C-alpha positions in Angstrom: 0.0 0.0 0.0 1.3 3.5 -0.8 1.7 6.4 1.6 -1.2 8.1 -0.1 -3.4 5.0 0.6 -2.2 4.9 4.2 -3.3 8.6 4.6 -6.6 7.8 3.1 -7.0 4.8 5.4 -6.5 7.1 8.4 -9.6 9.0 7.1 -11.5 5.7 6.8 -11.3 5.9 3.0 -10.1 3.4 0.4 -9.3 3.9 -3.2 -12.3 2.4 -5.1 -12.3 0.6 -8.3 -12.0 2.9 -11.4 -15.4 4.1 -12.4 -16.2 2.8 -15.9 -16.8 5.6 -18.5 -20.5 6.5 -19.2 -19.7 7.6 -22.7 -16.8 7.6 -25.3 -13.7 8.4 -23.2 -11.2 6.9 -20.8 -11.0 7.6 -17.1 -7.5 9.1 -17.3 -4.8 9.8 -19.9 -1.1 10.0 -19.5 0.9 12.7 -21.4 4.5 12.3 -20.4 4.8 13.2 -16.8 1.2 14.4 -16.6 -2.0 12.5 -16.0 -5.3 14.2 -16.9 -8.4 12.6 -15.5 -11.7 12.8 -17.1 -14.4 14.5 -15.1 -15.3 12.2 -12.2 -18.8 12.1 -10.9 -19.9 11.1 -7.3 -20.3 7.4 -8.1 -20.0 4.5 -5.7 -20.5 0.9 -6.6 -21.6 1.9 -10.1 -24.3 4.2 -8.9 -24.6 8.0 -8.9 -25.2 8.9 -5.2 -27.6 11.7 -5.8 -28.9 14.1 -8.4 -29.9 17.7 -8.6 -28.8 21.3 -8.3 -26.8 22.7 -5.4 -28.2 25.6 -3.4 -30.2 26.6 -0.3 -33.8 25.6 -0.2 -36.3 22.8 -0.6 -35.4 20.2 -3.1 -31.8 21.3 -3.5 -28.6 19.5 -2.7 -27.1 21.4 0.3 -23.6 22.9 -0.1 -22.3 20.5 2.6 -23.8 17.5 0.8 -22.2 18.7 -2.4 -18.8 19.1 -0.7 -19.1 15.6 0.5 -19.9 14.5 -3.0 -16.9 16.4 -4.4 -14.7 14.4 -2.0 -16.1 11.2 -3.6 -15.4 12.7 -7.0 -11.8 13.3 -5.9 -11.5 9.8 -4.6 -12.7 8.5 -8.0 -10.0 10.7 -9.7 -7.4 9.2 -7.4 -8.6 5.7 -8.5 -8.3 6.7 -12.2 -4.7 7.9 -11.6 -3.8 4.7 -9.7 -5.3 2.8 -12.6 -2.6 4.2 -14.9 0.4 4.3 -12.6 -0.3 1.6 -10.1 1.5 3.3 -7.2 0.1 6.6 -6.0 3.5 7.5 -4.5 4.6 8.2 -8.0 2.6 11.4 -8.0 4.9 14.3 -7.4 2.3 17.1 -7.5 -1.4 17.6 -7.9 -1.2 20.5 -10.4 -4.7 21.6 -11.2 -8.2 20.7 -10.0 -11.4 21.8 -11.8 -14.7 21.4 -10.0 -18.0 21.9 -11.7 -21.1 22.5 -9.6 -24.6 22.2 -11.0 -25.9 25.3 -9.3 -29.3 26.8 -8.6 -29.3 30.2 -10.3 -28.9 32.0 -6.9 -26.1 29.8 -5.6 -22.6 31.4 -5.5 -20.8 29.1 -3.1 -19.0 26.9 -5.7 -15.6 27.4 -4.1 -16.8 25.9 -0.8 -18.3 22.9 -2.6 -15.1 22.2 -4.5 -13.1 22.4 -1.2 -14.5 18.9 -0.6 -12.2 17.7 -3.4 -9.3 20.1 -2.7 -9.1 19.2 1.0 -9.0 15.5 0.2 -6.1 16.0 -2.3 -4.1 17.8 0.4 -4.9 15.2 3.1 -4.0 12.4 0.7 -0.9 13.8 -0.9 0.4 16.2 1.8 2.3 19.2 0.4 2.2 17.6 -3.1 -1.6 17.9 -2.9 -1.6 21.7 -2.9 -2.8 22.8 -6.3 -4.2 25.5 -8.6 -8.0 25.3 -9.0 -11.1 26.5 -10.7 -14.6 26.2 -9.2 -17.3 26.7 -11.9 -21.1 26.9 -11.6 -23.0 25.3 -14.4 -26.6 24.8 -15.4 -26.4 21.0 -15.6 -23.9 18.1 -15.4 -24.0 14.6 -16.9 -26.7 12.3 -15.4 -27.9 15.3 -13.4 -25.0 15.0 -11.0 -24.6 17.9 -8.6 -20.8 18.0 -8.9 -18.0 16.8 -11.2 -14.2 17.0 -10.6 -11.2 16.6 -12.9 -7.6 16.8 -12.0 -4.1 17.0 -13.5 -1.2 15.5 -11.7 2.6 15.4 -12.4 4.5 12.2 -11.9 8.0 12.0 -10.5 10.7 12.5 -13.2 12.1 9.0 -12.7 8.8 7.2 -13.3 
């Protein structure tokens, strides 16, 4: 088990199986020292955990629920990375995270939602998990998911 997986275990998390694509793409693609993941949805055991828009009010996914879902998206991205490199300790740096939040028109708390993913990358990868980021509100996401996360990581030079 890698140091990253040990850190996740301390949080009572395990790297899941790679989520199979729902369309014509691969979960992650390597380009030299970089790995780019496809957008990862909050899927567990092949099922989308919840659907809907994020915001405050009846019938909406709360910002805290969405942040928890963003963490699951990040965990799925980690699985996609592991699927390519095998050992997560080969990751030298989480470079960029992009989080998309399906937002109610009045919702402007996208950065807080995407913190669910960002915080997990820092906990899992330590200093190497600190990254640049975008948090974007959108009208809709695939399968009516409330949040989607993609990540770019750099591998160690000797990998």
